[in-house]
BALUM-135582 format. One record per residue: chain; x, y, z of N, C-alpha, C, O in turn; residue in one letter. Coordinates in nm, 3 decimals, padded with zeros to 5 digits. Each point is the difference from the previous one (the first is absolute). Layout:
! BALUM-135582
("A",(X,Y,Z),(X,Y,Z),(X,Y,Z),(X,Y,Z),"a"),
...
//
This chain:
! BALUM-135582
("A",(-00.116,00.774,-01.944),(00.042,-00.014,-00.121),(00.119,00.121,00.035),(-00.003,00.104,00.066),"m"),
("A",(00.155,-00.205,-00.181),(00.106,00.059,00.043),(00.025,00.092,-00.142),(-00.033,-00.040,-00.111),"m"),
("A",(00.105,00.182,00.141),(-00.011,00.063,-00.064),(00.096,-00.011,-00.074),(00.055,-00.093,00.058),"k"),
("A",(00.022,00.119,-00.159),(00.083,00.054,-00.078),(00.078,00.106,-00.004),(-00.025,00.079,-00.091),"r"),
("A",(00.107,-00.054,00.158),(00.092,00.118,-00.007),(00.150,00.022,-00.082),(00.115,-00.036,00.023),"l"),
("A",(-00.175,00.106,-00.118),(00.136,00.006,-00.074),(00.092,00.095,00.053),(-00.045,00.026,00.112),"t"),
("A",(00.143,00.036,-00.128),(00.108,00.082,00.022),(-00.075,00.194,-00.053),(-00.017,00.111,00.049),"a"),
("A",(00.003,-00.173,-00.153),(-00.101,00.148,-00.009),(-00.117,00.043,00.086),(-00.016,00.119,00.026),"a"),
("A",(-00.080,-00.227,00.027),(-00.083,00.043,00.059),(00.070,00.024,00.125),(-00.051,00.097,00.056),"a"),
("A",(00.165,-00.155,00.025),(00.065,00.021,00.107),(00.019,00.162,00.008),(-00.043,00.076,00.087),"v"),
("A",(00.115,-00.049,-00.196),(00.027,00.152,-00.054),(-00.068,00.099,00.007),(00.033,00.105,00.056),"a"),
("A",(-00.160,-00.131,-00.122),(-00.090,00.052,-00.040),(-00.066,00.074,00.197),(-00.041,00.112,00.032),"a"),
("A",(00.058,-00.211,00.034),(-00.005,00.013,00.163),(00.069,00.098,00.048),(-00.033,00.064,00.100),"t"),
("A",(00.155,-00.040,-00.180),(00.114,00.094,00.091),(-00.035,00.118,-00.089),(-00.027,00.102,00.064),"f"),
("A",(00.022,-00.091,-00.193),(00.022,00.095,-00.083),(00.131,00.019,-00.081),(00.026,00.095,-00.075),"g"),
("A",(00.042,-00.189,00.099),(00.115,-00.017,-00.059),(00.083,-00.126,00.002),(-00.024,-00.090,00.081),"c"),
("A",(00.116,00.083,-00.166),(00.052,-00.169,-00.012),(00.123,00.003,00.052),(00.095,00.024,-00.075),"f"),
("A",(-00.078,-00.045,00.188),(00.125,-00.044,00.074),(00.016,-00.117,00.086),(00.068,-00.009,00.102),"v"),
("A",(-00.153,-00.095,-00.169),(-00.010,-00.122,00.113),(00.121,-00.099,-00.019),(00.057,-00.063,00.088),"l"),
("A",(-00.028,00.064,-00.236),(00.122,-00.117,00.011),(00.151,00.001,00.072),(00.043,00.102,00.054),"g"),
("A",(00.024,-00.209,-00.057),(00.111,00.019,00.080),(00.118,-00.041,-00.133),(-00.019,-00.085,-00.086),"a"),
("A",(00.135,00.167,00.100),(00.102,-00.032,-00.091),(00.062,-00.101,00.057),(00.037,00.003,00.118),"a"),
("A",(-00.006,-00.168,-00.251),(00.066,-00.110,00.040),(00.114,00.038,00.017),(00.056,00.056,-00.094),"a"),
("A",(00.015,-00.075,00.222),(00.138,00.015,00.070),(00.105,-00.088,-00.125),(-00.040,-00.103,-00.053),"p"),
("A",(00.139,00.148,00.028),(00.121,-00.016,-00.094),(00.071,-00.134,00.108),(00.005,00.014,00.122),"v"),
("A",(00.036,-00.117,-00.179),(00.085,-00.081,00.032),(00.155,00.033,-00.012),(00.042,00.042,-00.108),"a"),
("A",(00.054,-00.062,00.231),(00.117,00.037,00.034),(00.036,-00.153,00.068),(-00.080,-00.073,00.058),"k"),
("A",(00.219,00.047,-00.082),(00.047,-00.137,00.000),(00.076,00.045,00.146),(00.064,-00.095,00.045),"a"),
("A",(-00.058,00.170,00.006),(00.039,00.016,00.169),(-00.078,00.045,00.089),(00.044,00.026,00.112),"d"),
("A",(-00.196,-00.006,-00.152),(-00.124,00.022,00.059),(-00.040,-00.155,00.028),(00.003,-00.089,-00.086),"e"),
("A",(-00.043,00.071,00.235),(-00.063,-00.125,00.108),(-00.103,-00.061,-00.107),(-00.031,00.066,-00.099),"p"),
("A",(-00.027,-00.204,00.123),(-00.101,-00.034,-00.071),(-00.086,-00.014,00.105),(00.019,-00.097,00.074),"y"),
("A",(-00.117,00.177,-00.048),(-00.142,00.011,00.103),(-00.084,-00.077,-00.013),(-00.074,00.008,-00.098),"w"),
("A",(00.054,-00.129,00.212),(-00.160,-00.062,-00.018),(-00.088,00.067,00.072),(00.038,00.052,00.105),"q"),
("A",(-00.202,-00.036,-00.155),(-00.081,00.063,00.062),(00.012,00.029,00.161),(-00.002,00.111,00.055),"c"),
("A",(00.014,-00.222,-00.004),(00.004,-00.029,00.126),(00.090,00.064,00.075),(-00.040,00.070,00.093),"v"),
("A",(00.153,-00.080,-00.116),(00.129,00.025,00.077),(-00.013,00.195,-00.027),(00.034,00.078,00.088),"t"),
("A",(-00.083,-00.039,-00.207),(-00.004,00.152,-00.010),(-00.122,00.036,00.090),(00.011,00.114,00.046),"f"),
("A",(-00.120,-00.176,-00.010),(-00.135,00.041,00.030),(00.025,00.004,00.159),(-00.048,00.090,00.068),"a"),
("A",(00.132,-00.200,-00.006),(00.033,00.018,00.101),(00.106,00.131,00.050),(-00.010,00.070,00.102),"r"),
("A",(00.071,-00.067,-00.168),(00.113,00.131,00.007),(-00.080,00.160,00.008),(00.001,00.091,00.084),"m"),
("A",(-00.071,-00.110,-00.221),(-00.050,00.135,-00.021),(-00.148,00.023,00.111),(-00.061,00.103,00.030),"f"),
("A",(00.041,-00.235,00.008),(-00.126,00.081,00.066),(00.061,-00.017,00.187),(-00.030,00.087,00.081),"s"),
("A",(00.088,-00.172,-00.052),(00.008,-00.030,00.118),(-00.043,-00.136,00.062),(00.053,-00.068,00.088),"g"),
("A",(-00.193,00.046,-00.178),(-00.023,-00.125,00.038),(00.052,-00.125,00.035),(00.004,-00.070,-00.101),"i"),
("A",(00.041,00.006,00.208),(00.062,-00.113,-00.001),(-00.081,-00.136,-00.017),(-00.043,-00.071,00.091),"e"),
("A",(00.035,00.057,-00.199),(-00.024,-00.153,-00.077),(00.107,-00.077,-00.047),(00.096,00.067,-00.039),"i"),
("A",(-00.084,-00.200,00.030),(00.101,-00.068,-00.087),(-00.095,-00.083,-00.104),(-00.122,-00.019,-00.006),"f"),
("A",(00.232,-00.023,-00.071),(-00.142,-00.130,-00.071),(-00.018,00.058,-00.113),(00.028,00.117,-00.024),"g"),
("A",(-00.083,-00.207,-00.061),(-00.077,00.019,-00.151),(-00.109,00.098,00.053),(-00.043,00.016,00.115),"d"),
("A",(00.006,00.055,-00.250),(-00.101,00.108,00.025),(-00.127,-00.052,00.045),(-00.060,00.052,00.094),"a"),
("A",(00.016,-00.153,-00.157),(-00.173,-00.068,00.002),(00.011,-00.052,00.160),(-00.104,-00.044,00.051),"h"),
("A",(00.234,00.049,00.035),(-00.036,-00.043,00.146),(00.028,00.132,00.090),(00.049,-00.014,00.112),"t"),
("A",(-00.083,00.148,-00.166),(00.025,00.100,00.062),(-00.105,00.032,00.060),(00.011,00.062,00.107),"w"),
("A",(-00.129,-00.091,-00.153),(-00.169,00.033,00.032),(-00.022,-00.084,00.143),(-00.043,00.033,00.110),"w"),
("A",(00.093,-00.153,-00.164),(-00.027,-00.107,00.148),(00.093,00.036,00.117),(-00.028,-00.030,00.116),"g"),
("A",(00.134,00.094,-00.151),(00.142,00.010,00.117),(-00.051,00.130,00.062),(00.026,00.031,00.117),"q"),
("A",(-00.110,00.054,-00.210),(-00.026,00.153,00.073),(-00.108,-00.025,00.086),(-00.010,00.074,00.099),"a"),
("A",(-00.077,-00.166,-00.116),(-00.117,-00.002,00.101),(00.016,-00.029,00.149),(00.060,-00.100,00.039),"q"),
("A",(-00.108,00.177,00.032),(00.046,00.001,00.172),(00.138,00.048,-00.002),(00.058,-00.030,00.104),"n"),
("A",(-00.005,00.078,-00.166),(00.119,00.098,00.001),(-00.011,00.135,-00.047),(-00.001,00.087,00.087),"r"),
("A",(-00.007,-00.054,-00.198),(-00.051,00.118,-00.001),(-00.137,00.010,-00.042),(-00.065,-00.102,-00.023),"f"),
("A",(00.000,00.252,00.009),(-00.146,00.021,-00.060),(00.008,-00.044,-00.171),(00.105,-00.020,-00.060),"q"),
("A",(-00.200,00.013,00.019),(-00.042,-00.049,-00.115),(-00.124,00.062,-00.084),(-00.103,-00.010,00.066),"t"),
("A",(00.085,00.060,-00.170),(-00.127,00.064,-00.063),(-00.007,-00.031,-00.151),(00.082,-00.059,-00.070),"g"),
("A",(-00.213,00.118,00.037),(-00.001,00.025,-00.116),(-00.024,00.137,-00.056),(-00.095,00.038,-00.069),"h"),
("A",(00.192,00.026,00.111),(00.000,00.161,-00.005),(00.156,00.022,-00.039),(00.092,-00.058,00.057),"r"),
("A",(-00.077,00.147,-00.161),(00.154,00.008,00.013),(00.056,00.130,00.082),(-00.063,00.106,-00.002),"p"),
("A",(00.171,-00.118,00.067),(00.049,00.111,00.069),(00.142,-00.018,-00.022),(00.062,-00.107,-00.006),"q"),
("A",(-00.009,00.249,-00.009),(00.145,-00.005,-00.056),(00.064,-00.062,00.126),(-00.031,00.008,00.119),"t"),
("A",(00.164,-00.096,-00.209),(00.071,-00.070,00.097),(-00.049,-00.102,00.016),(00.079,-00.077,00.054),"g"),
("A",(-00.186,00.028,-00.077),(-00.048,-00.157,00.016),(00.063,-00.071,-00.094),(00.093,00.047,-00.067),"a"),
("A",(-00.144,-00.183,00.051),(00.044,-00.100,-00.094),(-00.112,-00.050,-00.028),(-00.081,-00.038,00.084),"v"),
("A",(00.063,00.032,-00.258),(-00.103,-00.071,-00.048),(00.068,-00.138,-00.043),(00.108,-00.025,-00.054),"l"),
("A",(-00.194,-00.039,00.089),(00.025,-00.161,00.004),(-00.062,-00.073,-00.127),(-00.117,-00.037,-00.006),"t"),
("A",(00.205,00.023,-00.087),(-00.081,-00.110,-00.144),(-00.005,-00.136,00.032),(00.091,-00.064,00.054),"f"),
("A",(-00.200,00.023,-00.089),(-00.040,-00.166,00.037),(00.072,-00.067,-00.103),(00.013,00.066,-00.103),"q"),
("A",(00.030,-00.164,00.105),(00.065,-00.100,-00.146),(-00.121,-00.007,-00.077),(-00.116,-00.015,00.037),"p"),
("A",(00.183,00.033,-00.193),(-00.060,-00.013,-00.090),(00.078,-00.022,-00.145),(00.096,00.063,-00.043),"s"),
("A",(-00.167,-00.171,-00.021),(00.108,00.010,-00.134),(00.081,-00.012,00.006),(00.030,-00.102,00.062),"g"),
("A",(00.081,00.181,-00.113),(00.152,-00.056,00.008),(00.073,00.066,00.111),(00.122,-00.007,00.013),"r"),
("A",(-00.227,00.093,00.090),(00.074,00.078,00.087),(-00.023,-00.136,00.143),(-00.051,00.041,00.105),"m"),
("A",(00.067,-00.105,-00.109),(00.026,-00.150,00.073),(-00.008,00.032,00.133),(-00.080,-00.067,00.066),"s"),
("A",(00.167,00.186,00.011),(00.047,00.025,00.141),(-00.067,00.127,00.010),(00.058,00.079,00.074),"r"),
("A",(-00.184,-00.029,-00.138),(-00.051,00.098,00.037),(00.110,00.160,-00.016),(00.081,00.014,-00.092),"g"),
("A",(-00.101,00.080,00.189),(00.073,00.109,-00.061),(-00.011,00.089,00.114),(-00.091,-00.044,00.070),"h"),
("A",(00.143,00.154,-00.016),(-00.008,00.087,00.095),(00.049,00.171,-00.076),(00.093,00.029,-00.075),"v"),
("A",(-00.193,00.049,00.131),(00.061,00.142,-00.097),(-00.035,00.054,00.135),(-00.080,-00.054,00.076),"a"),
("A",(00.167,00.203,-00.044),(-00.015,00.044,00.095),(-00.073,00.182,-00.053),(00.064,00.074,-00.074),"v"),
("A",(-00.187,-00.040,00.124),(-00.084,00.123,-00.034),(00.098,00.123,-00.011),(00.077,00.024,00.093),"v"),
("A",(-00.081,00.053,-00.205),(00.094,00.113,00.042),(-00.100,00.133,-00.033),(00.067,00.103,-00.004),"s"),
("A",(-00.178,-00.087,-00.016),(-00.076,00.055,-00.047),(-00.143,-00.032,00.011),(-00.035,-00.117,-00.013),"e"),
("A",(-00.045,00.200,00.033),(-00.160,-00.027,-00.007),(-00.043,00.091,-00.058),(00.016,00.109,00.054),"i"),
("A",(-00.083,-00.113,-00.175),(-00.051,00.064,-00.083),(-00.178,00.072,-00.021),(-00.046,00.111,-00.027),"l"),
("A",(-00.012,-00.255,00.057),(-00.152,00.001,00.028),(-00.031,-00.134,00.053),(00.073,-00.099,-00.012),"t"),
("A",(-00.147,00.101,00.050),(-00.056,-00.119,00.067),(00.003,-00.129,-00.062),(00.000,-00.103,00.068),"d"),
("A",(00.002,00.102,-00.208),(00.056,-00.102,-00.096),(00.115,00.008,-00.041),(00.014,-00.098,-00.074),"r"),
("A",(00.085,00.158,00.077),(00.084,00.056,-00.080),(00.119,00.040,00.106),(-00.006,00.091,00.083),"v"),
("A",(00.122,-00.186,-00.105),(00.162,00.007,00.076),(00.071,-00.007,-00.076),(-00.008,-00.056,-00.109),"i"),
("A",(00.100,00.122,00.160),(00.202,-00.044,-00.051),(00.051,-00.107,00.081),(-00.046,-00.023,00.112),"r"),
("A",(00.124,-00.031,-00.155),(00.060,-00.100,00.100),(00.164,-00.012,-00.078),(00.033,00.010,-00.118),"v"),
("A",(00.035,-00.032,00.226),(00.184,-00.034,-00.035),(-00.015,-00.124,00.048),(-00.051,-00.044,00.103),"t"),
("A",(00.118,-00.020,-00.219),(00.004,-00.168,00.046),(00.151,-00.056,-00.084),(00.073,00.072,-00.068),"h"),
("A",(-00.063,-00.155,00.083),(00.115,-00.077,-00.079),(-00.042,-00.156,-00.050),(-00.083,-00.070,00.058),"a"),
("A",(00.155,00.037,-00.169),(00.008,-00.106,-00.089),(-00.128,-00.038,-00.041),(-00.067,-00.096,00.038),"n"),
("A",(00.035,00.201,-00.136),(-00.153,00.017,-00.046),(00.021,-00.008,-00.135),(00.080,00.072,-00.061),"w"),
("A",(-00.168,-00.180,-00.003),(00.007,-00.013,-00.138),(00.133,00.013,-00.116),(00.071,-00.098,-00.026),"g"),
("A",(-00.055,00.213,-00.028),(00.069,00.014,-00.093),(00.175,00.077,00.086),(00.113,00.005,-00.050),"g"),
("A",(-00.158,00.038,00.179),(00.093,00.044,00.094),(00.073,-00.109,00.060),(00.055,00.033,00.106),"s"),
("A",(-00.037,-00.161,-00.144),(00.082,-00.085,00.075),(00.102,00.046,00.103),(00.101,00.058,-00.040),"r"),
("A",(-00.119,-00.077,00.157),(00.110,00.051,00.100),(00.033,00.124,00.027),(00.099,00.029,00.068),"g"),
("A",(-00.182,00.061,-00.119),(00.008,00.164,-00.006),(-00.092,00.042,00.096),(-00.069,-00.093,00.043),"k"),
("A",(00.038,00.240,00.021),(-00.060,00.051,00.056),(-00.102,00.096,-00.126),(00.033,00.028,-00.115),"v"),
("A",(-00.128,-00.004,00.170),(-00.102,00.065,-00.113),(-00.094,00.107,00.123),(-00.079,-00.044,00.083),"e"),
("A",(00.108,00.157,-00.097),(-00.058,00.055,00.088),(-00.137,00.071,-00.020),(-00.007,00.028,-00.120),"e"),
("A",(-00.088,00.007,00.175),(-00.117,00.057,-00.030),(-00.056,-00.026,-00.113),(-00.019,00.083,-00.089),"n"),
("A",(-00.013,-00.211,00.087),(-00.049,-00.082,-00.124),(-00.203,00.016,00.079),(-00.056,-00.009,00.109),"v"),
("A",(00.016,00.040,-00.265),(-00.155,-00.016,00.026),(-00.101,-00.146,00.041),(-00.027,-00.096,-00.072),"t"),
("A",(00.000,00.117,00.174),(-00.086,-00.117,00.040),(-00.136,00.046,00.010),(-00.029,00.106,00.054),"v"),
("A",(-00.072,-00.200,-00.116),(-00.167,00.052,-00.047),(-00.091,-00.108,00.058),(-00.022,-00.106,-00.058),"v"),
("A",(-00.029,00.140,00.174),(-00.109,-00.085,00.065),(-00.116,-00.071,-00.131),(-00.069,00.087,-00.054),"d"),
("A",(00.051,-00.194,00.017),(-00.122,-00.003,-00.105),(-00.074,-00.112,00.072),(-00.057,-00.079,-00.076),"v"),
("A",(00.046,00.052,00.216),(-00.113,-00.091,00.087),(-00.138,00.068,-00.020),(-00.032,00.118,-00.015),"s"),
("A",(-00.050,-00.250,00.020),(-00.144,00.056,-00.014),(-00.012,00.077,00.087),(-00.043,00.113,-00.024),"d"),
("A",(00.087,-00.160,00.183),(-00.011,00.076,00.083),(00.054,00.090,00.073),(-00.023,00.024,00.119),"g"),
("A",(00.116,00.041,-00.211),(00.100,00.115,00.032),(00.068,-00.022,00.146),(00.021,00.090,00.081),"g"),
("A",(00.017,-00.262,-00.059),(00.086,-00.020,00.146),(00.154,-00.038,-00.056),(00.080,-00.063,00.068),"d"),
("A",(-00.054,00.108,-00.192),(00.135,-00.050,-00.032),(00.027,-00.108,-00.030),(00.119,-00.024,-00.024),"w"),
("A",(-00.232,-00.096,00.011),(00.093,-00.167,-00.013),(00.023,-00.023,-00.130),(00.041,-00.107,-00.046),"s"),
("A",(-00.075,00.230,-00.030),(00.052,-00.049,-00.145),(00.051,00.146,-00.069),(-00.074,00.097,-00.009),"a"),
("A",(00.210,-00.099,-00.036),(00.033,00.123,-00.062),(00.084,-00.025,-00.158),(00.032,-00.105,-00.055),"v"),
("A",(-00.011,00.256,00.009),(00.052,-00.013,-00.138),(00.142,00.074,00.043),(00.011,00.071,00.100),"k"),
("A",(00.094,-00.099,-00.192),(00.104,00.048,00.024),(00.081,00.057,-00.064),(00.083,-00.083,-00.036),"v"),
("A",(-00.049,00.217,-00.015),(00.008,00.070,-00.086),(00.157,-00.078,-00.062),(00.093,-00.028,00.076),"w"),
("A",(-00.093,00.006,-00.214),(00.102,-00.042,-00.078),(00.047,00.076,-00.107),(-00.062,00.030,-00.102),"y"),
("A",(00.210,00.008,00.143),(00.053,00.063,-00.097),(00.022,-00.007,-00.135),(-00.024,00.101,-00.066),"n"),
("A",(00.068,-00.206,00.009),(00.024,-00.068,-00.123),(-00.136,00.077,-00.107),(00.003,00.071,-00.102),"p"),
("A",(-00.110,-00.126,00.185),(-00.127,00.083,-00.118),(-00.061,00.110,00.080),(-00.120,00.026,-00.006),"i"),
("A",(00.211,00.042,00.085),(-00.068,00.144,00.055),(-00.109,00.020,00.040),(-00.063,00.103,-00.025),"n"),
("A",(00.012,-00.227,00.116),(-00.157,-00.018,00.033),(-00.037,-00.100,00.123),(00.076,-00.092,00.032),"d"),
("A",(-00.159,00.109,00.012),(-00.015,-00.102,00.102),(00.022,-00.140,-00.050),(-00.044,-00.018,-00.114),"l"),
("A",(00.094,-00.073,00.164),(-00.017,-00.127,-00.059),(-00.131,-00.111,-00.006),(-00.086,00.001,00.089),"g"),
("A",(00.081,-00.073,-00.175),(-00.133,-00.062,-00.033),(-00.005,-00.125,00.082),(-00.079,-00.088,-00.033),"t"),
("A",(00.163,00.072,00.144),(-00.015,-00.113,00.100),(-00.050,00.053,00.153),(00.069,00.067,00.077),"t"),
("A",(-00.230,-00.122,-00.050),(00.007,00.031,00.126),(00.037,-00.061,00.094),(-00.003,-00.121,-00.023),"v"),
("A",(00.045,00.150,00.139),(00.080,-00.092,00.112),(-00.034,00.020,00.112),(00.001,00.111,00.053),"y"),
("A",(-00.045,-00.244,00.014),(-00.074,00.011,00.095),(00.094,00.038,00.123),(00.121,-00.021,-00.013),"p"),
("A",(-00.173,00.078,00.137),(00.097,00.026,00.110),(-00.094,-00.024,00.110),(-00.123,-00.009,-00.006),"t"),
("A",(00.196,00.000,00.103),(-00.007,-00.062,00.158),(-00.069,00.156,00.090),(-00.103,00.009,00.066),"y"),
("A",(00.207,00.097,-00.097),(-00.043,00.119,00.058),(00.116,00.098,00.038),(00.092,00.015,-00.080),"g"),
("A",(-00.092,00.042,00.182),(00.091,00.097,00.065),(00.077,-00.040,00.123),(-00.082,00.000,00.092),"f"),
("A",(00.157,-00.022,-00.063),(00.074,-00.005,00.094),(00.059,00.155,00.058),(00.049,00.079,-00.080),"i"),
("A",(-00.058,-00.053,00.204),(00.024,00.116,00.049),(00.103,-00.018,00.111),(00.009,-00.102,00.067),"y"),
("A",(00.061,00.201,-00.055),(00.117,00.001,00.054),(-00.049,-00.024,00.211),(00.058,-00.076,00.077),"k"),
("A",(-00.157,00.152,-00.050),(-00.021,-00.039,00.116),(00.007,-00.146,00.036),(-00.008,-00.091,-00.083),"a"),
("A",(00.026,00.072,00.225),(-00.026,-00.140,00.057),(-00.152,-00.027,00.022),(-00.083,00.080,00.042),"p"),
("A",(00.066,-00.185,-00.073),(-00.127,-00.087,-00.005),(-00.083,00.068,00.176),(00.059,-00.018,00.107),"a"),
("A",(-00.172,00.079,-00.113),(-00.071,00.008,00.136),(-00.033,-00.139,00.071),(-00.053,-00.096,-00.057),"q"),
("A",(00.090,00.102,00.182),(-00.046,-00.166,00.033),(-00.179,-00.013,00.027),(-00.066,00.088,00.056),"p"),
("A",(00.027,-00.177,-00.094),(-00.163,-00.039,00.007),(00.001,-00.084,00.106),(00.091,-00.063,00.053),"s"),
("A",(-00.232,00.075,-00.028),(-00.057,-00.096,00.115),(-00.003,00.104,00.134),(-00.003,-00.052,00.112),"g"),
("A",(00.005,00.196,-00.125),(-00.079,00.097,00.115),(00.159,00.037,00.051),(00.108,-00.029,-00.052),"g"),
("A",(-00.135,00.094,00.156),(00.082,00.066,00.093),(00.112,-00.079,00.052),(-00.007,-00.106,00.061),"l"),
("A",(00.103,00.166,-00.092),(00.169,-00.101,00.101),(-00.004,00.076,00.110),(00.000,00.122,-00.015),"l"),
("A",(-00.004,-00.182,00.156),(-00.004,00.034,00.111),(00.147,-00.051,00.072),(00.022,-00.121,-00.001),"m"),
("A",(00.089,00.222,00.071),(00.095,-00.087,00.076),(-00.068,-00.028,00.138),(-00.108,00.040,00.044),"a"),
("A",(00.184,-00.103,00.000),(-00.014,-00.021,00.141),(00.079,00.069,00.113),(00.091,00.069,-00.045),"s"),
("A",(-00.103,-00.068,00.206),(00.054,00.048,00.058),(00.123,-00.097,00.024),(-00.032,-00.112,-00.038),"a"),
("A",(00.141,00.115,00.081),(00.122,-00.085,00.043),(-00.051,-00.027,00.154),(-00.009,00.085,00.089),"p"),
("A",(-00.024,-00.224,-00.079),(00.032,-00.041,00.082),(00.134,-00.057,00.100),(00.086,-00.079,-00.037),"t"),
("A",(-00.099,00.155,00.199),(00.107,-00.057,00.069),(-00.031,-00.139,00.061),(-00.110,-00.041,00.037),"t"),
("A",(00.225,-00.022,-00.033),(00.025,-00.161,00.059),(-00.071,00.005,00.104),(00.029,00.096,00.071),"a"),
("A",(-00.131,-00.175,-00.023),(-00.008,-00.042,00.172),(-00.146,00.135,00.048),(-00.067,00.006,00.103),"g"),
("A",(00.065,00.073,-00.214),(-00.144,00.102,00.027),(-00.084,-00.073,-00.043),(00.018,-00.081,-00.092),"q"),
("A",(-00.145,00.104,00.166),(-00.145,-00.044,-00.061),(-00.061,00.080,-00.109),(-00.109,-00.033,-00.047),"p"),
//
């Protein structure tokens, strides 16, 4: 059963109400950030292309999983109007089901960076496969549930298939 988590329920967990993020103010001389460009620069994870391709590109290159880590990239699947997916960098872990992310070009902050935005895992199994994201205009979690692929970690992927062994060099003409 999927639990309905409201901002009040999340706030009660912490005993205070400090979960939102202030919407950035647009300035004409500021750059227009895409989520992928920002996530790549902010996380150091060198993946290129639309956000929905990051999960597949990360396989066998980076470690991936379903538990948040600070600095990891949360990858959103394409859904609804978000046809190219989305990526956001984990900036803080608050509980096993509540994190904060820093991301760009989300919702009402077109082209802007939002820092420390609350994201709540609303998946049935607690595996971060479905999340809700704080939405400033209503001062609460948004009503949309977004499907995610999981987290991409900065660490390179571990080789599979067992131990890698190097052979000793051979000298030509010797048995």
